[in-house]
Structure formats: structure tokens, C-alpha cells
PDB file of N, CA, C and O in Angstrom:
ATOM      1  N   MET A   1      93.646  92.252  95.556  1.00  0.00           N
ATOM      2  CA  MET A   1      93.267  92.718  96.890  1.00  0.00           C
ATOM      3  C   MET A   1      92.481  93.941  96.816  1.00  0.00           C
ATOM      4  O   MET A   1      92.791  94.858  96.055  1.00  0.00           O
ATOM      5  N   LYS A   2      91.451  93.977  97.603  1.00  0.00           N
ATOM      6  CA  LYS A   2      90.534  95.116  97.702  1.00  0.00           C
ATOM      7  C   LYS A   2      90.439  95.547  99.148  1.00  0.00           C
ATOM      8  O   LYS A   2      90.435  94.720 100.060  1.00  0.00           O
ATOM      9  N   ARG A   3      90.363  96.838  99.344  1.00  0.00           N
ATOM     10  CA  ARG A   3      90.192  97.325 100.724  1.00  0.00           C
ATOM     11  C   ARG A   3      89.036  98.409 100.740  1.00  0.00           C
ATOM     12  O   ARG A   3      88.958  99.339  99.937  1.00  0.00           O
ATOM     13  N   ILE A   4      88.185  98.162 101.731  1.00  0.00           N
ATOM     14  CA  ILE A   4      87.120  99.114 101.916  1.00  0.00           C
ATOM     15  C   ILE A   4      87.086  99.588 103.396  1.00  0.00           C
ATOM     16  O   ILE A   4      87.580  98.913 104.298  1.00  0.00           O
ATOM     17  N   TYR A   5      86.518 100.703 103.583  1.00  0.00           N
ATOM     18  CA  TYR A   5      86.409 101.238 104.967  1.00  0.00           C
ATOM     19  C   TYR A   5      85.017 101.398 105.360  1.00  0.00           C
ATOM     20  O   TYR A   5      84.198 101.920 104.603  1.00  0.00           O
ATOM     21  N   ILE A   6      84.703 100.940 106.590  1.00  0.00           N
ATOM     22  CA  ILE A   6      83.304 101.004 107.154  1.00  0.00           C
ATOM     23  C   ILE A   6      83.404 101.755 108.460  1.00  0.00           C
ATOM     24  O   ILE A   6      84.219 101.419 109.320  1.00  0.00           O
ATOM     25  N   THR A   7      82.618 102.722 108.602  1.00  0.00           N
ATOM     26  CA  THR A   7      82.541 103.564 109.826  1.00  0.00           C
ATOM     27  C   THR A   7      81.251 103.085 110.655  1.00  0.00           C
ATOM     28  O   THR A   7      80.146 103.017 110.117  1.00  0.00           O
ATOM     29  N   GLU A   8      81.461 102.773 111.942  1.00  0.00           N
ATOM     30  CA  GLU A   8      80.373 102.432 112.846  1.00  0.00           C
ATOM     31  C   GLU A   8      80.609 103.220 114.047  1.00  0.00           C
ATOM     32  O   GLU A   8      81.586 103.014 114.767  1.00  0.00           O
ATOM     33  N   GLY A   9      79.680 104.175 114.294  1.00  0.00           N
ATOM     34  CA  GLY A   9      79.835 105.058 115.409  1.00  0.00           C
ATOM     35  C   GLY A   9      81.005 106.058 115.109  1.00  0.00           C
ATOM     36  O   GLY A   9      81.001 106.777 114.109  1.00  0.00           O
ATOM     37  N   LEU A  10      81.971 106.055 116.014  1.00  0.00           N
ATOM     38  CA  LEU A  10      83.125 106.990 115.826  1.00  0.00           C
ATOM     39  C   LEU A  10      84.322 106.180 115.336  1.00  0.00           C
ATOM     40  O   LEU A  10      85.375 106.773 115.101  1.00  0.00           O
ATOM     41  N   ILE A  11      84.232 104.928 115.176  1.00  0.00           N
ATOM     42  CA  ILE A  11      85.445 104.038 114.827  1.00  0.00           C
ATOM     43  C   ILE A  11      85.235 103.682 113.356  1.00  0.00           C
ATOM     44  O   ILE A  11      84.146 103.354 112.884  1.00  0.00           O
ATOM     45  N   THR A  12      86.385 103.778 112.676  1.00  0.00           N
ATOM     46  CA  THR A  12      86.493 103.343 111.240  1.00  0.00           C
ATOM     47  C   THR A  12      87.243 101.946 111.248  1.00  0.00           C
ATOM     48  O   THR A  12      88.216 101.754 111.978  1.00  0.00           O
ATOM     49  N   TYR A  13      86.761 101.036 110.440  1.00  0.00           N
ATOM     50  CA  TYR A  13      87.273  99.722 110.315  1.00  0.00           C
ATOM     51  C   TYR A  13      87.855  99.537 108.897  1.00  0.00           C
ATOM     52  O   TYR A  13      87.205  99.981 107.951  1.00  0.00           O
ATOM     53  N   SER A  14      88.988  98.937 108.690  1.00  0.00           N
ATOM     54  CA  SER A  14      89.504  98.630 107.460  1.00  0.00           C
ATOM     55  C   SER A  14      89.172  97.118 107.122  1.00  0.00           C
ATOM     56  O   SER A  14      89.454  96.223 107.918  1.00  0.00           O
ATOM     57  N   VAL A  15      88.583  96.885 105.950  1.00  0.00           N
ATOM     58  CA  VAL A  15      88.215  95.560 105.541  1.00  0.00           C
ATOM     59  C   VAL A  15      88.948  95.231 104.308  1.00  0.00           C
ATOM     60  O   VAL A  15      88.745  95.890 103.288  1.00  0.00           O
ATOM     61  N   ARG A  16      89.806  94.233 104.332  1.00  0.00           N
ATOM     62  CA  ARG A  16      90.585  93.795 103.231  1.00  0.00           C
ATOM     63  C   ARG A  16      90.175  92.447 102.710  1.00  0.00           C
ATOM     64  O   ARG A  16      90.072  91.509 103.500  1.00  0.00           O
ATOM     65  N   SER A  17      89.935  92.294 101.440  1.00  0.00           N
ATOM     66  CA  SER A  17      89.583  91.039 100.852  1.00  0.00           C
ATOM     67  C   SER A  17      90.489  90.639  99.753  1.00  0.00           C
ATOM     68  O   SER A  17      90.973  91.463  98.978  1.00  0.00           O
ATOM     69  N   GLU A  18      90.722  89.328  99.689  1.00  0.00           N
ATOM     70  CA  GLU A  18      91.688  88.834  98.700  1.00  0.00           C
ATOM     71  C   GLU A  18      91.249  87.425  98.286  1.00  0.00           C
ATOM     72  O   GLU A  18      90.850  86.615  99.123  1.00  0.00           O
ATOM     73  N   LYS A  19      91.328  87.154  97.006  1.00  0.00           N
ATOM     74  CA  LYS A  19      91.022  85.860  96.428  1.00  0.00           C
ATOM     75  C   LYS A  19      92.192  84.924  96.779  1.00  0.00           C
ATOM     76  O   LYS A  19      93.357  85.313  96.698  1.00  0.00           O
ATOM     77  N   ILE A  20      91.853  83.668  97.175  1.00  0.00           N
ATOM     78  CA  ILE A  20      92.849  82.674  97.368  1.00  0.00           C
ATOM     79  C   ILE A  20      92.514  81.455  96.553  1.00  0.00           C
ATOM     80  O   ILE A  20      91.358  81.319  96.152  1.00  0.00           O
ATOM     81  N   GLU A  21      93.437  80.557  96.274  1.00  0.00           N
ATOM     82  CA  GLU A  21      93.242  79.409  95.466  1.00  0.00           C
ATOM     83  C   GLU A  21      92.989  78.225  96.371  1.00  0.00           C
ATOM     84  O   GLU A  21      93.872  77.766  97.096  1.00  0.00           O
ATOM     85  N   THR A  22      91.719  77.726  96.311  1.00  0.00           N
ATOM     86  CA  THR A  22      91.306  76.583  97.035  1.00  0.00           C
ATOM     87  C   THR A  22      90.447  75.624  96.017  1.00  0.00           C
ATOM     88  O   THR A  22      90.144  76.004  94.886  1.00  0.00           O
ATOM     89  N   ASN A  23      90.127  74.479  96.487  1.00  0.00           N
ATOM     90  CA  ASN A  23      89.304  73.558  95.748  1.00  0.00           C
ATOM     91  C   ASN A  23      87.882  73.540  96.305  1.00  0.00           C
ATOM     92  O   ASN A  23      87.134  72.584  96.098  1.00  0.00           O
ATOM     93  N   SER A  24      87.514  74.627  97.025  1.00  0.00           N
ATOM     94  CA  SER A  24      86.098  74.706  97.457  1.00  0.00           C
ATOM     95  C   SER A  24      85.495  76.085  97.095  1.00  0.00           C
ATOM     96  O   SER A  24      86.142  76.959  96.518  1.00  0.00           O
ATOM     97  N   ASN A  25      84.266  76.205  97.462  1.00  0.00           N
ATOM     98  CA  ASN A  25      83.533  77.569  97.266  1.00  0.00           C
ATOM     99  C   ASN A  25      84.085  78.607  98.114  1.00  0.00           C
ATOM    100  O   ASN A  25      83.942  79.774  97.749  1.00  0.00           O
ATOM    101  N   TYR A  26      84.718  78.340  99.234  1.00  0.00           N
ATOM    102  CA  TYR A  26      85.272  79.288 100.154  1.00  0.00           C
ATOM    103  C   TYR A  26      86.657  79.733  99.687  1.00  0.00           C
ATOM    104  O   TYR A  26      87.669  79.116 100.019  1.00  0.00           O
ATOM    105  N   ASP A  27      86.678  80.869  98.871  1.00  0.00           N
ATOM    106  CA  ASP A  27      87.908  81.176  98.247  1.00  0.00           C
ATOM    107  C   ASP A  27      88.174  82.726  98.319  1.00  0.00           C
ATOM    108  O   ASP A  27      88.900  83.272  97.489  1.00  0.00           O
ATOM    109  N   THR A  28      87.583  83.393  99.304  1.00  0.00           N
ATOM    110  CA  THR A  28      87.872  84.793  99.491  1.00  0.00           C
ATOM    111  C   THR A  28      88.192  84.997 100.931  1.00  0.00           C
ATOM    112  O   THR A  28      87.387  84.712 101.818  1.00  0.00           O
ATOM    113  N   ALA A  29      89.459  85.528 101.171  1.00  0.00           N
ATOM    114  CA  ALA A  29      89.882  85.756 102.551  1.00  0.00           C
ATOM    115  C   ALA A  29      89.590  87.199 102.883  1.00  0.00           C
ATOM    116  O   ALA A  29      89.811  88.109 102.083  1.00  0.00           O
ATOM    117  N   ILE A  30      89.057  87.390 104.159  1.00  0.00           N
ATOM    118  CA  ILE A  30      88.802  88.802 104.506  1.00  0.00           C
ATOM    119  C   ILE A  30      89.475  89.040 105.870  1.00  0.00           C
ATOM    120  O   ILE A  30      89.577  88.119 106.680  1.00  0.00           O
ATOM    121  N   SER A  31      89.909  90.212 106.107  1.00  0.00           N
ATOM    122  CA  SER A  31      90.435  90.618 107.442  1.00  0.00           C
ATOM    123  C   SER A  31      89.910  92.012 107.785  1.00  0.00           C
ATOM    124  O   SER A  31      89.842  92.921 106.957  1.00  0.00           O
ATOM    125  N   ILE A  32      89.553  92.114 109.031  1.00  0.00           N
ATOM    126  CA  ILE A  32      88.960  93.387 109.607  1.00  0.00           C
ATOM    127  C   ILE A  32      89.876  93.871 110.756  1.00  0.00           C
ATOM    128  O   ILE A  32      90.319  93.107 111.614  1.00  0.00           O
ATOM    129  N   LYS A  33      90.122  95.178 110.707  1.00  0.00           N
ATOM    130  CA  LYS A  33      90.872  95.757 111.838  1.00  0.00           C
ATOM    131  C   LYS A  33      90.495  97.218 111.999  1.00  0.00           C
ATOM    132  O   LYS A  33      90.106  97.880 111.037  1.00  0.00           O
ATOM    133  N   MET A  34      90.613  97.720 113.232  1.00  0.00           N
ATOM    134  CA  MET A  34      90.302  99.125 113.468  1.00  0.00           C
ATOM    135  C   MET A  34      91.487 100.020 112.926  1.00  0.00           C
ATOM    136  O   MET A  34      92.669  99.705 113.064  1.00  0.00           O
ATOM    137  N   VAL A  35      91.074 101.105 112.329  1.00  0.00           N
ATOM    138  CA  VAL A  35      92.041 101.976 111.740  1.00  0.00           C
ATOM    139  C   VAL A  35      92.620 102.790 112.815  1.00  0.00           C
ATOM    140  O   VAL A  35      91.896 103.379 113.617  1.00  0.00           O
ATOM    141  N   GLY A  36      94.002 102.850 112.863  1.00  0.00           N
ATOM    142  CA  GLY A  36      94.708 103.697 113.778  1.00  0.00           C
ATOM    143  C   GLY A  36      94.806 103.095 115.203  1.00  0.00           C
ATOM    144  O   GLY A  36      95.326 103.737 116.115  1.00  0.00           O
ATOM    145  N   GLU A  37      94.312 101.889 115.376  1.00  0.00           N
ATOM    146  CA  GLU A  37      94.490 101.285 116.710  1.00  0.00           C
ATOM    147  C   GLU A  37      95.314 100.009 116.674  1.00  0.00           C
ATOM    148  O   GLU A  37      95.452  99.399 115.613  1.00  0.00           O
ATOM    149  N   ARG A  38      95.849  99.603 117.775  1.00  0.00           N
ATOM    150  CA  ARG A  38      96.671  98.401 117.760  1.00  0.00           C
ATOM    151  C   ARG A  38      95.925  97.192 118.322  1.00  0.00           C
ATOM    152  O   ARG A  38      96.392  96.498 119.225  1.00  0.00           O
ATOM    153  N   PHE A  39      94.748  96.977 117.745  1.00  0.00           N
ATOM    154  CA  PHE A  39      94.019  95.806 118.141  1.00  0.00           C
ATOM    155  C   PHE A  39      94.342  94.655 117.211  1.00  0.00           C
ATOM    156  O   PHE A  39      94.856  94.906 116.121  1.00  0.00           O
ATOM    157  N   PRO A  40      94.068  93.375 117.578  1.00  0.00           N
ATOM    158  CA  PRO A  40      94.320  92.319 116.685  1.00  0.00           C
ATOM    159  C   PRO A  40      93.507  92.387 115.425  1.00  0.00           C
ATOM    160  O   PRO A  40      92.504  93.099 115.376  1.00  0.00           O
ATOM    161  N   VAL A  41      93.892  91.703 114.453  1.00  0.00           N
ATOM    162  CA  VAL A  41      93.261  91.680 113.076  1.00  0.00           C
ATOM    163  C   VAL A  41      92.358  90.451 113.158  1.00  0.00           C
ATOM    164  O   VAL A  41      92.808  89.390 113.591  1.00  0.00           O
ATOM    165  N   TRP A  42      91.129  90.569 112.763  1.00  0.00           N
ATOM    166  CA  TRP A  42      90.191  89.478 112.704  1.00  0.00           C
ATOM    167  C   TRP A  42      90.037  89.035 111.327  1.00  0.00           C
ATOM    168  O   TRP A  42      89.897  89.892 110.455  1.00  0.00           O
ATOM    169  N   GLY A  43      90.047  87.661 110.994  1.00  0.00           N
ATOM    170  CA  GLY A  43      90.009  87.192 109.666  1.00  0.00           C
ATOM    171  C   GLY A  43      89.291  85.904 109.524  1.00  0.00           C
ATOM    172  O   GLY A  43      89.217  85.108 110.460  1.00  0.00           O
ATOM    173  N   THR A  44      88.726  85.678 108.281  1.00  0.00           N
ATOM    174  CA  THR A  44      88.108  84.366 108.054  1.00  0.00           C
ATOM    175  C   THR A  44      88.054  84.234 106.512  1.00  0.00           C
ATOM    176  O   THR A  44      88.457  85.127 105.766  1.00  0.00           O
ATOM    177  N   ILE A  45      87.544  83.096 106.097  1.00  0.00           N
ATOM    178  CA  ILE A  45      87.338  82.808 104.659  1.00  0.00           C
ATOM    179  C   ILE A  45      85.908  82.671 104.333  1.00  0.00           C
ATOM    180  O   ILE A  45      85.213  81.912 105.009  1.00  0.00           O
ATOM    181  N   ILE A  46      85.411  83.342 103.353  1.00  0.00           N
ATOM    182  CA  ILE A  46      84.080  83.264 102.907  1.00  0.00           C
ATOM    183  C   ILE A  46      83.885  82.831 101.444  1.00  0.00           C
ATOM    184  O   ILE A  46      84.858  82.714 100.699  1.00  0.00           O
ATOM    185  N   LYS A  47      82.691  82.605 101.054  1.00  0.00           N
ATOM    186  CA  LYS A  47      82.462  82.228  99.742  1.00  0.00           C
ATOM    187  C   LYS A  47      82.597  83.387  98.750  1.00  0.00           C
ATOM    188  O   LYS A  47      82.310  84.526  99.119  1.00  0.00           O
ATOM    189  N   SER A  48      83.010  83.146  97.540  1.00  0.00           N
ATOM    190  CA  SER A  48      83.180  84.246  96.605  1.00  0.00           C
ATOM    191  C   SER A  48      81.880  84.943  96.222  1.00  0.00           C
ATOM    192  O   SER A  48      81.889  86.075  95.738  1.00  0.00           O
ATOM    193  N   THR A  49      80.751  84.246  96.446  1.00  0.00           N
ATOM    194  CA  THR A  49      79.439  84.776  96.062  1.00  0.00           C
ATOM    195  C   THR A  49      78.889  85.652  97.237  1.00  0.00           C
ATOM    196  O   THR A  49      77.898  86.360  97.063  1.00  0.00           O
ATOM    197  N   ASP A  50      79.539  85.596  98.422  1.00  0.00           N
ATOM    198  CA  ASP A  50      79.042  86.404  99.545  1.00  0.00           C
ATOM    199  C   ASP A  50      79.474  87.904  99.317  1.00  0.00           C
ATOM    200  O   ASP A  50      80.506  88.203  98.717  1.00  0.00           O
ATOM    201  N   ASN A  51      78.611  88.799  99.838  1.00  0.00           N
ATOM    202  CA  ASN A  51      78.915  90.252  99.756  1.00  0.00           C
ATOM    203  C   ASN A  51      79.861  90.599 100.854  1.00  0.00           C
ATOM    204  O   ASN A  51      79.473  90.472 102.015  1.00  0.00           O
ATOM    205  N   VAL A  52      81.117  91.043 100.588  1.00  0.00           N
ATOM    206  CA  VAL A  52      82.087  91.351 101.562  1.00  0.00           C
ATOM    207  C   VAL A  52      81.649  92.393 102.497  1.00  0.00           C
ATOM    208  O   VAL A  52      81.757  92.238 103.713  1.00  0.00           O
ATOM    209  N   ARG A  53      81.119  93.535 101.920  1.00  0.00           N
ATOM    210  CA  ARG A  53      80.724  94.663 102.849  1.00  0.00           C
ATOM    211  C   ARG A  53      79.595  94.251 103.744  1.00  0.00           C
ATOM    212  O   ARG A  53      79.636  94.588 104.928  1.00  0.00           O
ATOM    213  N   GLN A  54      78.588  93.551 103.280  1.00  0.00           N
ATOM    214  CA  GLN A  54      77.511  93.176 104.108  1.00  0.00           C
ATOM    215  C   GLN A  54      77.994  92.199 105.225  1.00  0.00           C
ATOM    216  O   GLN A  54      77.537  92.279 106.364  1.00  0.00           O
ATOM    217  N   PHE A  55      78.915  91.289 104.874  1.00  0.00           N
ATOM    218  CA  PHE A  55      79.376  90.312 105.806  1.00  0.00           C
ATOM    219  C   PHE A  55      80.230  91.012 106.921  1.00  0.00           C
ATOM    220  O   PHE A  55      80.111  90.695 108.104  1.00  0.00           O
ATOM    221  N   ALA A  56      81.081  91.960 106.492  1.00  0.00           N
ATOM    222  CA  ALA A  56      81.838  92.704 107.433  1.00  0.00           C
ATOM    223  C   ALA A  56      81.037  93.585 108.280  1.00  0.00           C
ATOM    224  O   ALA A  56      81.348  93.719 109.463  1.00  0.00           O
ATOM    225  N   LYS A  57      79.971  94.236 107.750  1.00  0.00           N
ATOM    226  CA  LYS A  57      79.058  95.011 108.632  1.00  0.00           C
ATOM    227  C   LYS A  57      78.466  94.183 109.768  1.00  0.00           C
ATOM    228  O   LYS A  57      78.459  94.586 110.931  1.00  0.00           O
ATOM    229  N   GLY A  58      77.961  92.987 109.375  1.00  0.00           N
ATOM    230  CA  GLY A  58      77.470  92.124 110.299  1.00  0.00           C
ATOM    231  C   GLY A  58      78.331  91.787 111.443  1.00  0.00           C
ATOM    232  O   GLY A  58      77.909  91.808 112.599  1.00  0.00           O
ATOM    233  N   ILE A  59      79.607  91.458 111.106  1.00  0.00           N
ATOM    234  CA  ILE A  59      80.589  91.177 112.169  1.00  0.00           C
ATOM    235  C   ILE A  59      80.848  92.382 113.087  1.00  0.00           C
ATOM    236  O   ILE A  59      80.836  92.254 114.311  1.00  0.00           O
ATOM    237  N   ILE A  60      81.084  93.572 112.465  1.00  0.00           N
ATOM    238  CA  ILE A  60      81.277  94.799 113.156  1.00  0.00           C
ATOM    239  C   ILE A  60      80.118  95.122 114.150  1.00  0.00           C
ATOM    240  O   ILE A  60      80.346  95.463 115.311  1.00  0.00           O
ATOM    241  N   LYS A  61      78.881  94.998 113.641  1.00  0.00           N
ATOM    242  CA  LYS A  61      77.782  95.262 114.459  1.00  0.00           C
ATOM    243  C   LYS A  61      77.663  94.309 115.669  1.00  0.00           C
ATOM    244  O   LYS A  61      77.142  94.706 116.712  1.00  0.00           O
ATOM    245  N   SER A  62      78.140  93.063 115.537  1.00  0.00           N
ATOM    246  CA  SER A  62      78.126  92.120 116.668  1.00  0.00           C
ATOM    247  C   SER A  62      79.200  92.529 117.634  1.00  0.00           C
ATOM    248  O   SER A  62      79.053  92.179 118.805  1.00  0.00           O
ATOM    249  N   TRP A  63      80.296  93.248 117.286  1.00  0.00           N
ATOM    250  CA  TRP A  63      81.244  93.730 118.203  1.00  0.00           C
ATOM    251  C   TRP A  63      80.756  94.924 119.023  1.00  0.00           C
ATOM    252  O   TRP A  63      81.065  95.071 120.205  1.00  0.00           O
ATOM    253  N   VAL A  64      79.981  95.767 118.342  1.00  0.00           N
ATOM    254  CA  VAL A  64      79.519  97.007 118.921  1.00  0.00           C
ATOM    255  C   VAL A  64      78.484  96.729 120.018  1.00  0.00           C
ATOM    256  O   VAL A  64      78.380  97.510 120.964  1.00  0.00           O
ATOM    257  N   LYS A  65      77.777  95.723 119.924  1.00  0.00           N
ATOM    258  CA  LYS A  65      76.687  95.370 120.879  1.00  0.00           C
ATOM    259  C   LYS A  65      77.229  95.246 122.314  1.00  0.00           C
ATOM    260  O   LYS A  65      76.469  94.959 123.239  1.00  0.00           O
TER     261      LYS A  65
END
């Protein structure tokens, strides 16, 4: 399990990634949540070749709009 933090504006987000065992290319689970807030956790499964930080930044930017 890896955890990174991304700050967008005044809010910091925690992004957690973890390898899972599947029979497909989609084998990395990620979850995104606001640090210190009681908001729901957002999650999905991405390909192991995708950049987790770049993918998470794209999702967070879509929330900020």
C-alpha cells in the first residue's frame, strides 16, 4: 500500500493505492479522501501502468470546478 498527499487550493487529499490480484490489466485499487474531513471516500480500479498521482490529480481537479 502506498499513500500520497495532494494539495489543491486549501484542501489536502489523501490518495491510497494498493495492488490487487485480478486476471486483467486493471489491478491497482485507489481511494481518494479529504484529509481531516468526514466526506465519503472515492475509489476505483485502474491499470498498473497508469500514473496514480496524475490520475488522482485529474479526478480532484474535476471536483474543484
